[in-house]
VODRENMAR-305583 format. One record per residue (C-alpha): residue in three letters; y, z, x negated. Coordinates in pm, whole numbers. Layout:
+-----+--------+--------+--------+
:  aa :  north :     up :   east :
+-----+--------+--------+--------+
: ALA :      Y :      Z :      X :
...
+-----+--------+--------+--------+
END
This chain:
+-----+--------+--------+--------+
:  aa :  north :     up :   east :
+-----+--------+--------+--------+
: UNK :   2399 :   6567 :   1999 :
: UNK :   2304 :   6412 :   1650 :
: UNK :   2008 :   6244 :   1811 :
: UNK :   2215 :   6101 :   2087 :
: UNK :   2430 :   5956 :   1780 :
: UNK :   2143 :   5805 :   1601 :
: UNK :   2039 :   5655 :   1924 :
: UNK :   2325 :   5478 :   1980 :
: UNK :   2348 :   5323 :   1601 :
: UNK :   2006 :   5202 :   1694 :
: UNK :   2153 :   5025 :   1996 :
: UNK :   2442 :   4930 :   1800 :
: UNK :   2246 :   4757 :   1552 :
: UNK :   2028 :   4600 :   1794 :
: UNK :   2314 :   4452 :   1980 :
: UNK :   2484 :   4326 :   1655 :
: UNK :   2119 :   4142 :   1567 :
: UNK :   2097 :   4009 :   1916 :
: UNK :   2442 :   3871 :   1840 :
: UNK :   2364 :   3753 :   1511 :
: UNK :   2068 :   3570 :   1655 :
: UNK :   2261 :   3402 :   1913 :
: UNK :   2560 :   3285 :   1675 :
: UNK :   2264 :   3142 :   1439 :
: UNK :   2105 :   2969 :   1730 :
: UNK :   2499 :   2837 :   1880 :
: UNK :   2530 :   2711 :   1497 :
: UNK :   2200 :   2550 :   1479 :
: UNK :   2280 :   2376 :   1846 :
: UNK :   2596 :   2233 :   1721 :
: UNK :   2428 :   2122 :   1390 :
: UNK :   2187 :   1948 :   1576 :
: UNK :   2408 :   1786 :   1820 :
: UNK :   2628 :   1648 :   1577 :
: UNK :   2328 :   1492 :   1380 :
: UNK :   2203 :   1334 :   1715 :
: UNK :   2166 :    986 :   1696 :
: UNK :   2281 :    782 :   2029 :
: UNK :   1951 :    595 :   2151 :
: UNK :   2069 :    270 :   2262 :
: UNK :   1962 :    166 :   2616 :
: UNK :   1742 :   -149 :   2628 :
: UNK :   1865 :   -436 :   2791 :
: UNK :   1718 :   -508 :   3111 :
: UNK :   1540 :   -840 :   3214 :
: UNK :   1509 :   -989 :   3520 :
: UNK :   1211 :  -1158 :   3721 :
: UNK :   1349 :  -1401 :   3982 :
: UNK :   1151 :  -1620 :   4239 :
: UNK :   1336 :  -1953 :   4347 :
: UNK :   1211 :  -2109 :   4657 :
: UNK :   1155 :  -2482 :   4593 :
: UNK :    976 :  -2586 :   4934 :
: UNK :   1283 :  -2817 :   4938 :
: UNK :   1363 :  -2948 :   4586 :
: UNK :   1715 :  -3044 :   4711 :
: UNK :   1788 :  -2716 :   4860 :
: UNK :   1629 :  -2436 :   4660 :
: UNK :   1680 :  -2091 :   4753 :
: UNK :   1674 :  -1780 :   4540 :
: UNK :   1448 :  -1519 :   4744 :
: UNK :   1342 :  -1235 :   4502 :
: UNK :   1449 :  -1066 :   4205 :
: UNK :   1294 :   -767 :   4013 :
: UNK :   1513 :   -579 :   3729 :
: UNK :   1272 :   -492 :   3460 :
: UNK :   1399 :   -159 :   3222 :
: UNK :   1241 :   -382 :   2910 :
: UNK :   1418 :   -598 :   2666 :
: UNK :   1289 :   -923 :   2604 :
: UNK :   1285 :  -1136 :   2301 :
: UNK :   1319 :  -1504 :   2252 :
: UNK :    908 :  -1572 :   2254 :
: UNK :    863 :  -1365 :   2574 :
: UNK :    762 :  -1589 :   2866 :
: UNK :    603 :  -1571 :   3212 :
: UNK :    293 :  -1779 :   3336 :
: UNK :    129 :  -1812 :   3687 :
: UNK :   -249 :  -1771 :   3745 :
: UNK :   -303 :  -1836 :   4103 :
: UNK :   -105 :  -1580 :   4316 :
: UNK :    -52 :  -1344 :   4016 :
: UNK :    277 :  -1397 :   3728 :
: UNK :    236 :  -1245 :   3425 :
: UNK :    537 :  -1170 :   3208 :
: UNK :    543 :  -1034 :   2887 :
: UNK :    870 :   -853 :   2738 :
: UNK :    953 :   -666 :   2383 :
: UNK :    625 :   -465 :   2382 :
: UNK :    467 :   -501 :   2782 :
: UNK :    233 :   -729 :   2969 :
: UNK :    381 :   -712 :   3321 :
: UNK :    180 :   -793 :   3638 :
: UNK :    327 :   -933 :   3967 :
: UNK :    164 :  -1048 :   4253 :
: UNK :    377 :  -1316 :   4419 :
: UNK :    162 :  -1429 :   4676 :
: UNK :    416 :  -1330 :   4931 :
: UNK :    719 :  -1483 :   4718 :
: UNK :    989 :  -1313 :   4925 :
: UNK :    810 :   -992 :   4891 :
: UNK :    671 :   -950 :   4564 :
: UNK :    450 :   -675 :   4414 :
: UNK :    494 :   -531 :   4130 :
: UNK :    127 :   -389 :   3990 :
: UNK :    117 :   -263 :   3659 :
: UNK :    207 :   -302 :   3294 :
: UNK :     -4 :   -287 :   2959 :
: UNK :    220 :   -132 :   2675 :
: UNK :    131 :   -256 :   2300 :
: UNK :    242 :    -26 :   1975 :
: UNK :    420 :   -321 :   1857 :
: UNK :    632 :   -620 :   1949 :
: UNK :    430 :   -932 :   2152 :
: UNK :    581 :  -1288 :   2215 :
: UNK :    406 :  -1550 :   2453 :
: UNK :    119 :  -1530 :   2662 :
: UNK :   -102 :  -1800 :   2749 :
: UNK :   -412 :  -1841 :   3001 :
: UNK :   -773 :  -1900 :   2808 :
: UNK :  -1102 :  -1971 :   2999 :
: UNK :  -1034 :  -1693 :   3236 :
: UNK :   -839 :  -1432 :   3022 :
: UNK :   -528 :  -1425 :   2843 :
: UNK :   -368 :  -1448 :   2521 :
: UNK :    -73 :  -1274 :   2368 :
: UNK :     51 :  -1315 :   2059 :
: UNK :    212 :  -1126 :   1799 :
: UNK :    377 :  -1244 :   1452 :
: UNK :     48 :  -1151 :   1319 :
: UNK :   -229 :  -1097 :   1589 :
: UNK :   -372 :  -1234 :   1907 :
: UNK :   -480 :  -1030 :   2164 :
: UNK :   -765 :  -1140 :   2405 :
: UNK :   -690 :   -988 :   2733 :
: UNK :   -977 :   -909 :   3024 :
: UNK :   -818 :  -1009 :   3347 :
: UNK :  -1160 :   -992 :   3533 :
: UNK :   -937 :   -749 :   3743 :
: UNK :   -587 :   -968 :   3809 :
: UNK :   -398 :   -632 :   3854 :
: UNK :   -530 :   -465 :   3540 :
: UNK :   -480 :   -658 :   3258 :
: UNK :   -712 :   -471 :   2968 :
: UNK :   -698 :   -541 :   2556 :
: UNK :  -1090 :   -694 :   2515 :
: UNK :  -1019 :   -751 :   2121 :
: UNK :   -794 :   -811 :   1835 :
: UNK :   -767 :  -1070 :   1640 :
: UNK :   -621 :  -1121 :   1300 :
: UNK :   -623 :  -1495 :   1109 :
: UNK :   -800 :  -1541 :    767 :
: UNK :   -612 :  -1327 :    472 :
: UNK :   -376 :  -1190 :    746 :
: UNK :   -142 :  -1522 :    752 :
: UNK :    120 :  -1499 :   1020 :
: UNK :    144 :  -1720 :   1311 :
: UNK :    360 :  -1987 :   1406 :
: UNK :    240 :  -2054 :   1752 :
: UNK :    -80 :  -2107 :   1946 :
: UNK :   -219 :  -2276 :   2259 :
: UNK :   -554 :  -2284 :   2467 :
: UNK :   -748 :  -2556 :   2609 :
: UNK :  -1058 :  -2490 :   2810 :
: UNK :  -1290 :  -2290 :   2561 :
: UNK :  -1079 :  -2347 :   2257 :
: UNK :   -802 :  -2127 :   2120 :
: UNK :   -562 :  -2303 :   1854 :
: UNK :   -343 :  -2101 :   1620 :
: UNK :   -104 :  -2259 :   1396 :
: UNK :    -74 :  -2047 :   1094 :
: UNK :    284 :  -2041 :    899 :
: UNK :     67 :  -2209 :    589 :
: UNK :     41 :  -2536 :    818 :
: UNK :   -380 :  -2439 :    880 :
: UNK :   -478 :  -2488 :   1260 :
: UNK :   -726 :  -2238 :   1303 :
: UNK :   -959 :  -2329 :   1574 :
: UNK :  -1156 :  -2068 :   1798 :
: UNK :  -1430 :  -2084 :   2080 :
: UNK :  -1484 :  -1831 :   2335 :
: UNK :  -1841 :  -1687 :   2304 :
: UNK :  -1858 :  -1457 :   2568 :
: UNK :  -1656 :  -1152 :   2494 :
: UNK :  -1590 :  -1263 :   2155 :
: UNK :  -1367 :  -1535 :   2016 :
: UNK :  -1514 :  -1669 :   1686 :
: UNK :  -1348 :  -1885 :   1426 :
: UNK :  -1533 :  -2232 :   1418 :
: UNK :  -1314 :  -2489 :   1201 :
: UNK :   -975 :  -2461 :    985 :
: UNK :   -795 :  -2792 :    958 :
: UNK :   -496 :  -2828 :    713 :
: UNK :   -208 :  -2995 :    883 :
: UNK :     62 :  -3187 :    699 :
: UNK :    382 :  -3016 :    578 :
: UNK :    509 :  -3260 :    826 :
: UNK :    302 :  -3198 :   1118 :
: UNK :    462 :  -3331 :   1457 :
: UNK :    285 :  -3349 :   1776 :
: UNK :    -87 :  -3188 :   1798 :
: UNK :   -341 :  -3296 :   2021 :
: UNK :   -727 :  -3259 :   2067 :
: UNK :   -978 :  -3523 :   2027 :
: UNK :  -1309 :  -3562 :   2252 :
: UNK :  -1473 :  -3330 :   2016 :
: UNK :  -1164 :  -3053 :   2055 :
: UNK :  -1258 :  -2947 :   1710 :
: UNK :  -1100 :  -3232 :   1581 :
: UNK :   -680 :  -3250 :   1595 :
: UNK :   -473 :  -3526 :   1506 :
: UNK :   -120 :  -3519 :   1441 :
: UNK :    115 :  -3761 :   1594 :
: UNK :    435 :  -3862 :   1430 :
: UNK :    764 :  -3819 :   1583 :
: UNK :   1047 :  -3891 :   1618 :
: UNK :    970 :  -4255 :   1705 :
: UNK :   1100 :  -4528 :   1491 :
: UNK :   1329 :  -4668 :   1740 :
: UNK :   1434 :  -4577 :   2136 :
: UNK :   1297 :  -4941 :   2258 :
: UNK :   1024 :  -4970 :   2008 :
: UNK :    645 :  -4911 :   2153 :
: UNK :    554 :  -4548 :   2015 :
: UNK :    266 :  -4648 :   1786 :
: UNK :      3 :  -4325 :   1809 :
: UNK :    174 :  -4165 :   2094 :
: UNK :     15 :  -4407 :   2367 :
: UNK :   -356 :  -4378 :   2307 :
: UNK :   -323 :  -3973 :   2339 :
: UNK :   -135 :  -4019 :   2617 :
: UNK :   -373 :  -4257 :   2797 :
: UNK :   -684 :  -4171 :   2694 :
: UNK :   -646 :  -3756 :   2669 :
: UNK :   -325 :  -3677 :   2847 :
: UNK :   -338 :  -3337 :   2668 :
: UNK :   -129 :  -3226 :   2372 :
: UNK :    -89 :  -2862 :   2235 :
: UNK :    241 :  -2669 :   2367 :
: UNK :    305 :  -2574 :   2023 :
: UNK :    635 :  -2603 :   1874 :
: UNK :    665 :  -2838 :   1569 :
: UNK :    816 :  -2783 :   1223 :
: UNK :   1135 :  -2988 :   1373 :
: UNK :   1157 :  -2729 :   1638 :
: UNK :   1046 :  -2968 :   1892 :
: UNK :    929 :  -2807 :   2204 :
: UNK :    665 :  -3006 :   2450 :
: UNK :    549 :  -2946 :   2763 :
: UNK :    258 :  -3150 :   2879 :
: UNK :    185 :  -3241 :   3264 :
: UNK :    -62 :  -3473 :   3425 :
: UNK :    149 :  -3786 :   3393 :
: UNK :    411 :  -3704 :   3139 :
: UNK :    506 :  -3527 :   2845 :
: UNK :    843 :  -3368 :   2784 :
: UNK :   1031 :  -3291 :   2459 :
: UNK :   1305 :  -3141 :   2368 :
: UNK :   1477 :  -2854 :   2131 :
: UNK :   1562 :  -2544 :   2307 :
: UNK :   1841 :  -2299 :   2218 :
: UNK :   2048 :  -2579 :   2039 :
: UNK :   2343 :  -2746 :   2128 :
: UNK :   2126 :  -3057 :   2234 :
: UNK :   2128 :  -3058 :   2642 :
: UNK :   1884 :  -3416 :   2574 :
: UNK :   1509 :  -3394 :   2695 :
: UNK :   1297 :  -3696 :   2651 :
: UNK :   1027 :  -3764 :   2893 :
: UNK :    739 :  -3986 :   2832 :
: UNK :    475 :  -4165 :   3064 :
: UNK :    194 :  -4376 :   3019 :
: UNK :    -21 :  -4606 :   3278 :
: UNK :   -388 :  -4512 :   3225 :
: UNK :   -482 :  -4889 :   3324 :
: UNK :   -440 :  -5169 :   3112 :
: UNK :   -224 :  -5462 :   3169 :
: UNK :   -374 :  -5770 :   3250 :
: UNK :   -704 :  -5877 :   3038 :
: UNK :   -555 :  -5712 :   2712 :
: UNK :   -695 :  -5361 :   2671 :
: UNK :   -453 :  -5241 :   2439 :
: UNK :   -144 :  -5364 :   2649 :
: UNK :    -55 :  -5059 :   2844 :
: UNK :    254 :  -5002 :   3027 :
: UNK :    484 :  -4737 :   2855 :
: UNK :    797 :  -4559 :   2985 :
: UNK :   1042 :  -4291 :   2849 :
: UNK :   1349 :  -4170 :   2948 :
: UNK :   1634 :  -3946 :   2756 :
: UNK :   1776 :  -3717 :   3014 :
: UNK :   2113 :  -3547 :   2947 :
: UNK :   2119 :  -3263 :   3167 :
: UNK :   2473 :  -3164 :   3112 :
: UNK :   2607 :  -3492 :   3189 :
: UNK :   2382 :  -3528 :   3467 :
: UNK :   2484 :  -3172 :   3645 :
: UNK :   2845 :  -3253 :   3591 :
: UNK :   2792 :  -3598 :   3787 :
: UNK :   2628 :  -3440 :   4062 :
: UNK :   2849 :  -3125 :   4124 :
: UNK :   3133 :  -3366 :   4095 :
: UNK :   2985 :  -3631 :   4324 :
: UNK :   2945 :  -3353 :   4616 :
: UNK :   3254 :  -3202 :   4500 :
: UNK :   3202 :  -2924 :   4441 :
: UNK :   3438 :  -2715 :   4224 :
: UNK :   3331 :  -2368 :   4281 :
: UNK :   2973 :  -2215 :   4250 :
: UNK :   2835 :  -1871 :   4405 :
: UNK :   2629 :  -1628 :   4216 :
: UNK :   2450 :  -1497 :   4480 :
: UNK :   2181 :  -1211 :   4461 :
: UNK :   1896 :  -1284 :   4674 :
: UNK :   1840 :  -1056 :   4976 :
: UNK :   1542 :   -906 :   4793 :
: UNK :   1637 :   -751 :   4520 :
: UNK :   1458 :   -479 :   4359 :
: UNK :   1414 :   -244 :   4047 :
: UNK :   1127 :    -72 :   3871 :
: UNK :   1202 :    278 :   3813 :
: UNK :   1009 :    518 :   3579 :
: UNK :    753 :    561 :   3807 :
: UNK :    630 :    202 :   3812 :
: UNK :    730 :    175 :   4181 :
: UNK :    982 :   -107 :   4326 :
: UNK :   1318 :     22 :   4447 :
: UNK :   1541 :   -166 :   4650 :
: UNK :   1887 :   -253 :   4553 :
: UNK :   2210 :   -354 :   4704 :
: UNK :   2290 :   -747 :   4662 :
: UNK :   2619 :   -827 :   4505 :
: UNK :   2768 :  -1206 :   4460 :
: UNK :   3029 :  -1369 :   4202 :
: UNK :   3201 :  -1683 :   4208 :
: UNK :   3273 :  -1935 :   3916 :
: UNK :   3500 :  -2236 :   3868 :
: UNK :   3381 :  -2541 :   3752 :
: UNK :   3551 :  -2691 :   3461 :
: UNK :   3423 :  -3035 :   3464 :
: UNK :   3582 :  -3082 :   3096 :
: UNK :   3377 :  -2794 :   2951 :
: UNK :   3126 :  -2915 :   2749 :
: UNK :   2932 :  -2597 :   2687 :
: UNK :   2933 :  -2536 :   3088 :
: UNK :   2570 :  -2516 :   3119 :
: UNK :   2470 :  -2368 :   2764 :
: UNK :   2172 :  -2461 :   2596 :
: UNK :   1843 :  -2559 :   2760 :
: UNK :   1636 :  -2230 :   2699 :
: UNK :   1286 :  -2393 :   2892 :
: UNK :   1190 :  -2677 :   3090 :
: UNK :    849 :  -2754 :   3257 :
: UNK :    723 :  -3077 :   3449 :
: UNK :    517 :  -3043 :   3768 :
: UNK :    436 :  -3342 :   3953 :
: UNK :    713 :  -3600 :   3917 :
: UNK :    995 :  -3329 :   3889 :
: UNK :   1130 :  -3201 :   3590 :
: UNK :   1249 :  -2824 :   3607 :
: UNK :   1543 :  -2703 :   3348 :
: UNK :   1695 :  -2400 :   3293 :
: UNK :   2017 :  -2312 :   3073 :
: UNK :   2141 :  -2038 :   2903 :
: UNK :   2434 :  -1969 :   3110 :
: UNK :   2235 :  -1924 :   3438 :
: UNK :   2152 :  -2277 :   3578 :
: UNK :   1815 :  -2408 :   3733 :
: UNK :   1831 :  -2756 :   3754 :
: UNK :   1548 :  -3018 :   3959 :
: UNK :   1525 :  -3370 :   3844 :
: UNK :   1279 :  -3651 :   3973 :
: UNK :   1153 :  -3898 :   3764 :
: UNK :   1143 :  -4211 :   3887 :
: UNK :    901 :  -4504 :   3758 :
: UNK :   1008 :  -4852 :   3765 :
: UNK :    745 :  -5124 :   3696 :
: UNK :    891 :  -5434 :   3534 :
: UNK :    635 :  -5684 :   3385 :
: UNK :    471 :  -5503 :   3126 :
: UNK :    673 :  -5229 :   3090 :
: UNK :    777 :  -4894 :   3270 :
: UNK :   1106 :  -4770 :   3299 :
: UNK :   1185 :  -4375 :   3374 :
: UNK :   1504 :  -4319 :   3567 :
: UNK :   1634 :  -3959 :   3654 :
: UNK :   1757 :  -3831 :   3961 :
: UNK :   1939 :  -3515 :   3962 :
: UNK :   1818 :  -3337 :   4294 :
: UNK :   1986 :  -2994 :   4282 :
: UNK :   2146 :  -2733 :   4063 :
: UNK :   2141 :  -2370 :   4139 :
: UNK :   2309 :  -2074 :   3976 :
: UNK :   2079 :  -1796 :   3865 :
: UNK :   2276 :  -1478 :   3904 :
: UNK :   2498 :  -1482 :   3570 :
: UNK :   2180 :  -1435 :   3377 :
: UNK :   2012 :  -1605 :   3058 :
: UNK :   1679 :  -1753 :   3175 :
: UNK :   1443 :  -1731 :   2899 :
: UNK :   1153 :  -1854 :   3032 :
: UNK :   1031 :  -2054 :   3365 :
: UNK :    675 :  -2103 :   3581 :
: UNK :    654 :  -2375 :   3825 :
: UNK :    446 :  -2350 :   4136 :
: UNK :    364 :  -2568 :   4418 :
: UNK :    685 :  -2426 :   4633 :
: UNK :    859 :  -2192 :   4407 :
: UNK :    933 :  -2136 :   4047 :
: UNK :    934 :  -1774 :   3841 :
: UNK :   1223 :  -1699 :   3585 :
: UNK :   1261 :  -1456 :   3310 :
: UNK :   1596 :  -1380 :   3257 :
: UNK :   1828 :  -1140 :   3024 :
: UNK :   2061 :   -970 :   3265 :
: UNK :   2391 :  -1072 :   3122 :
: UNK :   2616 :   -748 :   3252 :
: UNK :   2376 :   -521 :   3065 :
: UNK :   2443 :   -712 :   2709 :
: UNK :   2800 :   -535 :   2700 :
+-----+--------+--------+--------+
END
C-alpha cells in the first residue's frame, strides 16, 4: 500500500513538472510574440510591355508583377530580345521575344542594394553606391557576376556609362575613372579630374579623352558653341546625370535633356545636321525645341474630346510567385476623369527615351506619351517641332524607367496600390 502511495506521489510530481514546463513554454511563447517585430511587406514592382507598332494607338499587352521593391536608380534595358530589370537587390531576366507572352527566366540576387544596369561590350554592368559589378551574359538567361570593382580609395560613385570597350565611372569627388575591357577583366586606364561645374560629357576619338560641355546654353536662340561639334562629329554623349541634375538621353540624330522627378515637365531636344551649309565648313544646321509635355498632353486630350481615361490592365497579366514561376492573375480596370485645370495631372517626368524620330516619355502618375520630332529647315537653320501622337494610362502605377524597341516599349514601375 505504501509502495502504491509512493508511486502515486512520483506520478503527481512528474505531472506537476510537465505542467510547469508547459506553463514556462507558454510564457516564453507569449514573451516572444510580444517582442516580435512585424516585417513590412516589400512594395511590388510592375514590368509592363506596350505594343507601339502603331504609335498613334499603343496597346498595353502584358504586365508581370514582381514581388520586389525598387529604388530611384533601378531601371530596365533591352539587349536583343532580352529585358534586364533591376530592383533593390535583384537583376531579373525576362525573355520578350514574344512580347504578348514573355517568359520570366531567372534573377540574380546581390547581398546589397543595387542601382541601374547598362550594356557594356557584350556584358552588363550593375552599379551600387560604392561598387560596379561586371556581369557575364554569354548565356543571356543566366547572368553571372564575373568580377567586382571599387574606385580608387573606395570613392563613392555618382554615375556611370559605357561606350564600346570603355566604362566611364564618375565619382562624387568629380573624378572620372575610365576603365577598359581586357578579356574577363576591366582595368583602370585613366583618371580625369572634372570641373566641379561639369555639365555634359562626351568621349573624343581616342575615347580616353573626355570633354566637358557647358550647359545650359547662353540663350535659347543662340547657336550653342561647344555643343554643336560633338553632336555633329561624335553623335555621342555619356548618359551620366550632371551636377545640375540634368539627365540626358542620346540617339542617332538627337540629344534629349530634362530634369527628372521635379515639378518641371520640360524636355529639350537638340539636333545638328552632319553636313556643313554651303561652302562654309563651320556653318552647320542646328535645331532645338522645348517640349512642355504636360501642356501638350492636355491639349491633345481636349482636342480629342477625351474627358475620361481608362486604366485597363492587359489581358496577359502575371505575377511571379516564390518558385520564380509566372502565374496568370485576373485583370482589372478603373477610370479617371480628366481635370484640364490640374497643373499636376501627369505628375513629374520620371524617364524618357528617343528612338528614331520619336520621343517616349513616362510621367509619375502613370502615363506614357509618344511625340514625333519634326524638323523644318529654313535657310541655314533647322527648327524642331513636336507632334503628340498618343497618350496611354499605365495601370495607375508609378513608372521609373523605360526601354524602347522597334515595336514595343518595356516599363518598370511601382504599383501604387501596394504603397498604402
